[in-house]
N, CA, C and O of each residue as an XYZ file, in Angstrom:
588
protein
N      38.847    149.017     89.029
C      39.184    147.620     89.224
C      38.583    146.821     88.076
O      37.456    147.076     87.652
N      39.331    145.874     87.588
C      38.848    144.995     86.535
C      38.041    143.879     87.177
O      38.602    143.004     87.836
N      36.755    143.906     86.993
C      35.856    142.974     87.658
C      36.203    141.519     87.356
O      36.176    140.686     88.262
N      36.525    141.197     86.116
C      36.816    139.804     85.778
C      38.085    139.299     86.458
O      38.230    138.097     86.678
N      39.002    140.202     86.792
C      40.233    139.807     87.478
C      39.922    139.208     88.842
O      40.641    138.330     89.320
N      38.862    139.679     89.460
C      38.511    139.247     90.818
C      37.204    138.457     90.850
O      36.507    138.457     91.865
N      36.867    137.783     89.747
C      35.597    137.056     89.684
C      35.524    135.890     90.664
O      34.427    135.444     91.000
N      36.674    135.385     91.134
C      36.671    134.266     92.076
C      36.607    134.725     93.534
O      36.589    133.897     94.444
N      36.574    136.046     93.760
C      36.444    136.554     95.128
C      34.983    136.423     95.542
O      34.106    137.064     94.962
N      34.729    135.594     96.541
C      33.366    135.387     97.032
C      32.950    136.536     97.950
O      31.866    137.099     97.800
N      33.815    136.878     98.898
C      33.573    138.031     99.768
C      34.861    138.398    100.510
O      35.818    137.625    100.551
N      34.855    139.577    101.085
C      36.025    140.089    101.797
C      35.599    140.506    103.194
O      34.565    141.150    103.373
N      36.404    140.133    104.184
C      36.159    140.550    105.569
C      37.309    141.442    106.027
O      38.456    141.250    105.622
N      36.993    142.412    106.869
C      38.006    143.262    107.508
C      37.731    143.237    109.002
O      37.072    144.137    109.524
N      38.231    142.213    109.704
C      37.911    142.061    111.125
C      38.505    143.150    112.025
O      38.019    143.372    113.134
N      39.558    143.830    111.548
C      40.106    144.948    112.312
C      40.784    145.903    111.331
O      40.785    145.655    110.125
N      41.356    146.986    111.838
C      41.940    148.023    110.985
C      43.184    147.570    110.227
O      43.603    148.248    109.288
N      43.778    146.456    110.604
C      45.021    146.001    109.969
C      44.906    144.667    109.260
O      45.915    144.122    108.812
N      43.699    144.127    109.146
C      43.534    142.793    108.578
C      42.484    142.799    107.474
O      41.417    143.398    107.611
N      42.813    142.117    106.373
C      41.895    141.941    105.263
C      41.899    140.459    104.922
O      42.957    139.883    104.672
N      40.735    139.842    104.911
C      40.618    138.422    104.587
C      39.802    138.299    103.305
O      38.649    138.723    103.241
N      40.435    137.700    102.270
C      39.777    137.524    100.981
C      39.355    136.063    100.859
O      40.195    135.164    100.891
N      38.060    135.832    100.720
C      37.508    134.483    100.568
C      37.251    134.233     99.089
O      36.607    135.040     98.419
N      37.758    133.106     98.582
C      37.598    132.757     97.170
C      36.571    131.656     96.988
O      36.385    130.816     97.868
N      35.904    131.662     95.839
C      34.952    130.594     95.522
C      35.682    129.338     95.049
O      35.130    128.239     95.102
N      36.935    129.505     94.581
C      37.797    128.391     94.195
C      39.239    128.915     94.167
O      39.445    130.128     94.154
N      40.239    128.027     94.158
C      41.640    128.477     94.163
C      41.937    129.387     92.967
O      41.412    129.187     91.872
N      42.792    130.393     93.200
C      43.158    131.347     92.154
C      44.654    131.632     92.258
O      45.089    132.376     93.137
N      45.433    131.041     91.364
C      46.882    131.200     91.373
C      47.348    132.593     91.026
O      48.507    132.920     91.280
N      46.493    133.435     90.453
C      46.892    134.794     90.064
C      46.516    135.839     91.110
O      46.828    137.016     90.933
N      45.862    135.445     92.181
C      45.358    136.423     93.152
C      46.468    137.292     93.753
O      46.333    138.515     93.788
N      47.555    136.688     94.223
C      48.610    137.486     94.849
C      49.188    138.512     93.887
O      49.434    139.655     94.272
N      49.406    138.116     92.649
C      49.887    139.078     91.654
C      48.856    140.195     91.462
O      49.210    141.374     91.473
N      47.610    139.835     91.290
C      46.570    140.828     91.016
C      46.377    141.834     92.146
O      46.100    143.005     91.887
N      46.518    141.398     93.386
C      46.337    142.352     94.496
C      47.592    143.181     94.739
O      47.555    144.142     95.507
N      48.705    142.821     94.094
C      49.940    143.570     94.314
C      50.349    144.429     93.134
O      51.353    145.136     93.222
N      49.611    144.398     92.032
C      50.060    145.117     90.839
C      49.499    146.527     90.711
O      49.668    147.158     89.667
N      48.852    147.026     91.723
C      48.360    148.398     91.674
C      46.909    148.541     91.232
O      46.351    149.635     91.314
N      46.293    147.473     90.771
C      44.904    147.543     90.337
C      43.936    147.240     91.469
O      42.722    147.282     91.274
N      44.455    146.940     92.631
C      43.638    146.594     93.789
C      43.964    147.584     94.888
O      45.136    147.823     95.181
N      42.967    148.150     95.486
C      43.242    149.103     96.556
C      42.120    149.140     97.570
O      41.021    148.638     97.335
N      42.415    149.733     98.675
C      41.432    149.912     99.729
C      41.085    151.391     99.749
O      41.974    152.236     99.858
N      39.822    151.706     99.647
C      39.379    153.104     99.613
C      38.488    153.381    100.816
O      37.894    152.461    101.378
N      38.396    154.642    101.210
C      37.539    154.976    102.352
C      36.089    154.560    102.122
O      35.570    154.651    101.009
N      35.454    154.105    103.186
C      34.052    153.704    103.118
C      33.206    154.860    102.581
O      33.367    156.005    103.002
N      32.317    154.554    101.660
C      31.423    155.562    101.103
C      31.983    156.291     99.896
O      31.313    157.172     99.356
N      33.199    155.953     99.451
C      33.783    156.613     98.290
C      32.958    156.298     97.048
O      32.407    155.206     96.906
N      32.886    157.281     96.153
C      32.166    157.054     94.903
C      33.159    156.965     93.751
O      34.368    156.912     93.978
N      32.662    156.947     92.521
C      33.525    156.796     91.356
C      34.445    157.999     91.152
O      35.438    157.889     90.434
N      34.145    159.121     91.754
C      34.995    160.308     91.639
C      36.277    160.165     92.459
O      37.204    160.957     92.292
N      36.339    159.186     93.326
C      37.503    158.981     94.190
C      38.788    158.858     93.383
O      39.835    159.332     93.822
N      38.728    158.231     92.212
C      39.925    158.006     91.404
C      40.532    159.302     90.882
O      41.681    159.305     90.439
N      39.794    160.392     90.922
C      40.329    161.684     90.451
C      41.230    162.355     91.478
O      41.987    163.263     91.135
N      41.159    161.925     92.721
C      42.012    162.487     93.765
C      42.350    161.377     94.765
O      41.902    161.415     95.911
N      43.143    160.384     94.327
C      43.423    159.236     95.188
C      44.282    159.595     96.397
O      45.009    160.588     96.402
N      44.171    158.755     97.411
C      45.002    158.891     98.605
C      45.748    157.587     98.794
O      45.417    156.586     98.158
N      46.742    157.583     99.651
C      47.479    156.357     99.889
C      48.443    156.528    101.035
O      48.440    157.551    101.719
N      49.261    155.531    101.241
C      50.221    155.558    102.349
C      51.632    155.284    101.869
O      52.489    154.909    102.669
N      51.895    155.463    100.586
C      53.194    155.162    100.007
C      54.174    156.322    100.090
O      53.885    157.344    100.713
N      55.337    156.162     99.459
C      56.394    157.163     99.539
C      56.092    158.445     98.758
O      56.792    159.444     98.925
N      55.057    158.431     97.906
C      54.656    159.623     97.166
C      53.173    159.874     97.370
O      52.406    158.950     97.641
N      52.775    161.135     97.236
C      51.365    161.489     97.319
C      50.922    162.089     95.993
O      51.706    162.731     95.294
N      49.686    161.877     95.665
C      49.100    162.376     94.424
C      48.980    163.895     94.471
O      48.542    164.458     95.475
N      49.371    164.561     93.378
C      49.236    166.009     93.269
C      48.254    166.375     92.171
O      47.321    167.146     92.396
N      48.465    165.818     90.971
C      47.689    166.255     89.809
C      47.630    165.165     88.757
O      48.590    164.423     88.550
N      46.483    165.081     88.096
C      46.359    164.214     86.930
C      45.696    165.014     85.834
O      44.608    165.559     86.016
N      46.358    165.080     84.698
C      45.798    165.691     83.504
C      45.591    164.536     82.534
O      46.550    164.099     81.897
N      44.346    164.020     82.398
C      44.111    162.815     81.592
C      44.759    162.899     80.217
O      44.726    163.942     79.565
N      45.342    161.800     79.792
C      46.025    161.677     78.501
C      47.235    162.588     78.375
O      47.724    162.798     77.265
N      47.736    163.140     79.486
C      48.869    164.049     79.421
C      49.929    163.729     80.475
O      51.064    163.393     80.137
N      49.552    163.835     81.769
C      50.556    163.658     82.814
C      49.928    163.334     84.164
O      48.741    163.558     84.398
N      50.776    162.794     85.046
C      50.445    162.577     86.451
C      51.635    163.129     87.238
O      52.785    162.856     86.895
N      51.363    163.900     88.284
C      52.426    164.460     89.105
C      52.283    163.935     90.527
O      51.201    163.972     91.114
N      53.395    163.444     91.069
C      53.463    162.916     92.434
C      54.499    163.715     93.214
O      55.520    164.121     92.659
N      54.242    163.939     94.491
C      55.150    164.668     95.383
C      55.600    163.718     96.485
O      54.830    162.863     96.923
N      56.836    163.865     96.933
C      57.333    163.028     98.025
C      56.409    163.163     99.232
O      56.014    164.271     99.596
N      56.072    162.056     99.839
C      55.228    162.023    101.032
C      56.146    162.035    102.251
O      56.653    160.991    102.662
N      56.358    163.213    102.824
C      57.265    163.323    103.964
C      56.713    162.641    105.213
O      57.448    162.443    106.180
N      55.428    162.280    105.206
C      54.840    161.547    106.316
C      54.870    160.043    106.123
O      54.289    159.301    106.916
N      55.549    159.584    105.067
C      55.620    158.151    104.776
C      56.307    157.418    105.915
O      57.293    157.911    106.463
N      55.804    156.257    106.275
C      56.313    155.483    107.406
C      57.637    154.794    107.117
O      58.368    154.457    108.048
N      57.965    154.574    105.826
C      59.185    153.858    105.462
C      60.307    154.807    105.071
O      60.309    155.981    105.441
N      61.255    154.278    104.318
C      62.391    155.077    103.881
C      61.916    156.232    102.990
O      61.094    156.035    102.094
N      62.428    157.410    103.239
C      62.032    158.617    102.505
C      62.507    158.527    101.050
O      63.639    158.121    100.784
N      61.636    158.906    100.116
C      61.987    158.908     98.695
C      63.146    159.863     98.451
O      63.228    160.918     99.079
N      64.033    159.497     97.547
C      65.213    160.312     97.284
C      64.945    161.480     96.361
O      65.760    162.399     96.282
N      63.829    161.468     95.662
C      63.461    162.596     94.801
C      62.221    163.270     95.371
O      61.368    162.622     95.978
N      62.134    164.580     95.166
C      61.028    165.343     95.745
C      59.751    165.247     94.925
O      58.653    165.217     95.482
N      59.889    165.198     93.604
C      58.721    165.246     92.725
C      58.946    164.335     91.521
O      60.061    164.228     91.010
N      57.871    163.680     91.074
C      57.928    162.809     89.903
C      56.822    163.241     88.945
O      55.672    163.427     89.343
N      57.192    163.396     87.682
C      56.215    163.724     86.638
C      56.185    162.563     85.657
O      57.191    162.247     85.023
N      55.029    161.935     85.538
C      54.829    160.830     84.608
C      54.088    161.380     83.399
O      52.954    161.843     83.518
N      54.719    161.332     82.249
C      54.102    161.836     81.026
C      53.438    160.678     80.299
O      54.035    159.615     80.129
N      52.214    160.890     79.876
C      51.469    159.872     79.144
C      51.833    159.995     77.665
O      51.576    161.024     77.040
N      52.433    158.939     77.110
C      52.813    158.909     75.697
C      52.154    157.669     75.094
O      52.696    156.569     75.196
N      50.986    157.840     74.466
C      50.226    156.678     73.987
C      50.902    155.859     72.888
O      50.698    154.647     72.819
N      51.693    156.487     72.038
C      52.282    155.800     70.901
C      53.619    155.157     71.269
O      54.513    155.834     71.776
N      53.759    153.864     71.018
C      54.968    153.120     71.390
C      56.203    153.634     70.655
O      57.275    153.727     71.253
N      56.078    153.967     69.386
C      57.225    154.484     68.636
C      57.711    155.793     69.233
O      58.916    156.012     69.357
N      56.786    156.660     69.603
C      57.154    157.928     70.230
C      57.839    157.681     71.573
O      58.810    158.363     71.897
N      57.353    156.720     72.359
C      58.004    156.376     73.635
C      59.449    155.946     73.406
O      60.353    156.377     74.122
N      59.660    155.096     72.406
C      61.008    154.625     72.096
C      61.907    155.784     71.670
O      63.064    155.852     72.085
N      61.394    156.679     70.859
C      62.181    157.833     70.414
C      62.508    158.766     71.573
O      63.613    159.304     71.639
N      61.559    158.964     72.488
C      61.805    159.819     73.657
C      62.924    159.239     74.518
O      63.761    159.984     75.028
N      62.947    157.929     74.681
C      64.026    157.278     75.422
C      65.358    157.478     74.715
O      66.356    157.843     75.337
N      65.362    157.238     73.419
C      66.604    157.311     72.649
C      67.209    158.707     72.660
O      68.426    158.853     72.767
N      66.372    159.733     72.551
C      66.921    161.096     72.502
C      67.146    161.704     73.889
O      67.708    162.793     74.001
N      66.710    161.002     74.956
C      67.001    161.465     76.312
C      65.943    162.339     76.944
O      66.174    162.875     78.028
N      64.786    162.508     76.314
C      63.728    163.327     76.904
C      62.787    162.503     77.785
O      61.840    163.039     78.361
N      63.050    161.204     77.887
C      62.332    160.329     78.819
C      63.369    159.498     79.559
O      64.419    159.169     79.007
N      63.075    159.163     80.798
C      64.018    158.411     81.619
C      63.656    156.949     81.786
O      64.519    156.128     82.098
N      62.381    156.608     81.582
C      61.947    155.234     81.834
C      60.702    154.951     81.004
O      59.925    155.858     80.705
N      60.520    153.697     80.636
C      59.319    153.268     79.931
C      58.753    152.072     80.680
O      59.501    151.167     81.049
N      57.432    152.053     80.911
C      56.839    150.934     81.655
C      57.078    149.607     80.962
O      57.163    149.524     79.737
N      57.182    148.579     81.776
C      57.378    147.245     81.228
C      56.202    146.866     80.346
O      55.049    147.166     80.656
N      56.510    146.206     79.254
C      55.473    145.739     78.339
C      54.936    146.811     77.411
O      54.012    146.540     76.644
N      55.488    148.037     77.453
C      54.928    149.116     76.640
C      55.605    149.248     75.284
O      55.156    150.027     74.443
N      56.678    148.499     75.061
C      57.391    148.540     73.789
C      57.470    147.134     73.209
O      57.532    146.148     73.944
N      57.466    147.056     71.889
C      57.549    145.742     71.243
C      58.945    145.167     71.415
O      59.890    145.891     71.728
N      59.069    143.873     71.210
C      60.356    143.186     71.370
C      61.411    143.743     70.425
O      62.577    143.853     70.803
N      61.021    144.100     69.190
C      62.019    144.632     68.259
C      62.486    146.025     68.679
O      63.648    146.372     68.468
N      61.598    146.829     69.269
C      62.010    148.145     69.785
C      62.988    147.981     70.947
O      63.991    148.689     71.024
N      62.691    147.044     71.850
C      63.574    146.795     72.989
C      64.934    146.329     72.485
O      65.965    146.759     73.002
N      64.949    145.461     71.489
C      66.198    144.962     70.922
C      67.032    146.106     70.349
O      68.245    146.146     70.554
N      66.404    147.024     69.642
C      67.104    148.181     69.084
C      67.623    149.090     70.186
O      68.770    149.533     70.132
N      66.802    149.371     71.177
C      67.205    150.266     72.272
C      68.294    149.645     73.139
O      69.094    150.366     73.734
N      68.334    148.334     73.216
C      69.352    147.629     74.005
C      70.764    147.996     73.517
O      71.708    147.999     74.306
N      70.908    148.303     72.229
C      72.213    148.647     71.664
C      72.645    150.073     71.989
O      73.789    150.440     71.720
N      71.759    150.879     72.559
C      72.085    152.260     72.927
C      72.878    152.238     74.233
O      72.375    151.744     75.242
N      74.122    152.768     74.236
C      74.942    152.710     75.448
C      74.412    153.574     76.597
O      74.854    153.416     77.735
N      73.477    154.479     76.319
C      72.916    155.343     77.359
C      71.656    154.774     77.996
O      71.076    155.386     78.893
N      71.240    153.617     77.535
C      70.037    152.985     78.067
C      70.382    151.643     78.687
O      71.347    150.989     78.292
N      69.588    151.248     79.652
C      69.755    149.942     80.287
C      68.427    149.209     80.237
O      67.403    149.739     80.670
N      68.441    148.003     79.717
C      67.245    147.167     79.699
C      67.322    146.255     80.914
O      68.278    145.495     81.070
N      66.319    146.334     81.764
C      66.270    145.482     82.953
C      65.285    144.366     82.694
O      64.140    144.612     82.312
N      65.728    143.134     82.902
C      64.865    141.977     82.688
C      64.964    141.039     83.869
O      65.980    140.986     84.562
N      63.888    140.299     84.085
C      63.857    139.262     85.094
C      62.861    138.217     84.629
O      62.071    138.486     83.724
N      62.877    137.042     85.219
C      61.945    136.012     84.773
C      60.510    136.527     84.787
O      60.088    137.182     85.740
N      59.780    136.236     83.750
C      58.403    136.689     83.623
C      58.180    137.247     82.237
O      58.936    136.948     81.312
N      57.166    138.041     82.088
C      56.827    138.543     80.767
C      57.012    140.050     80.625
O      56.571    140.610     79.621
N      57.641    140.731     81.577
C      57.803    142.179     81.518
C      59.282    142.565     81.439
O      60.148    141.858     81.955
N      59.554    143.687     80.791
C      60.904    144.248     80.748
C      60.777    145.749     80.948
O      59.788    146.347     80.524
N      61.750    146.357     81.578
C      61.730    147.800     81.796
C      62.967    148.438     81.204
O      64.020    147.804     81.131
N      62.852    149.684     80.780
C      63.976    150.422     80.214
C      64.209    151.656     81.048
O      63.256    152.301     81.483
N      65.465    151.995     81.278
C      65.767    153.219     82.010
C      67.048    153.837     81.478
O      67.908    153.145     80.933
N      67.162    155.131     81.641
C      68.325    155.890     81.210
C      69.427    155.715     82.244
O      69.160    155.753     83.445
N      70.673    155.522     81.789
C      71.814    155.375     82.686
C      72.273    156.733     83.186
O      73.228    156.816     83.958
């Protein structure tokens, strides 16, 4: 967790198993975004810093493997309470270099690039590729995916 992101959090109460109350020292217009972007989570009581190496959750996928600087593998969570994921397994490859990410998309060896991971000129060039789709919405992020 990025400590400065939550510097206005005075304290947190959990009055029951389904309720979380966040008390702020002053109004924070970015709080809802920050708690919903994946950088905020609830972990079991007593967890230490090693918890991040084998995370748990309640979403449509479950953590299988992380090879730092290489890949993350997720498996469909058949016990998920919501709609079942349509794919059984997802492999996220870590590609640190933006130019390499753009080339992987262009040649078809990658299916998606995270929003904000490519420069505007790269997105503009990739937009002309008929096999790619640039998804945009109001805000500062854009995503690319293979058609």
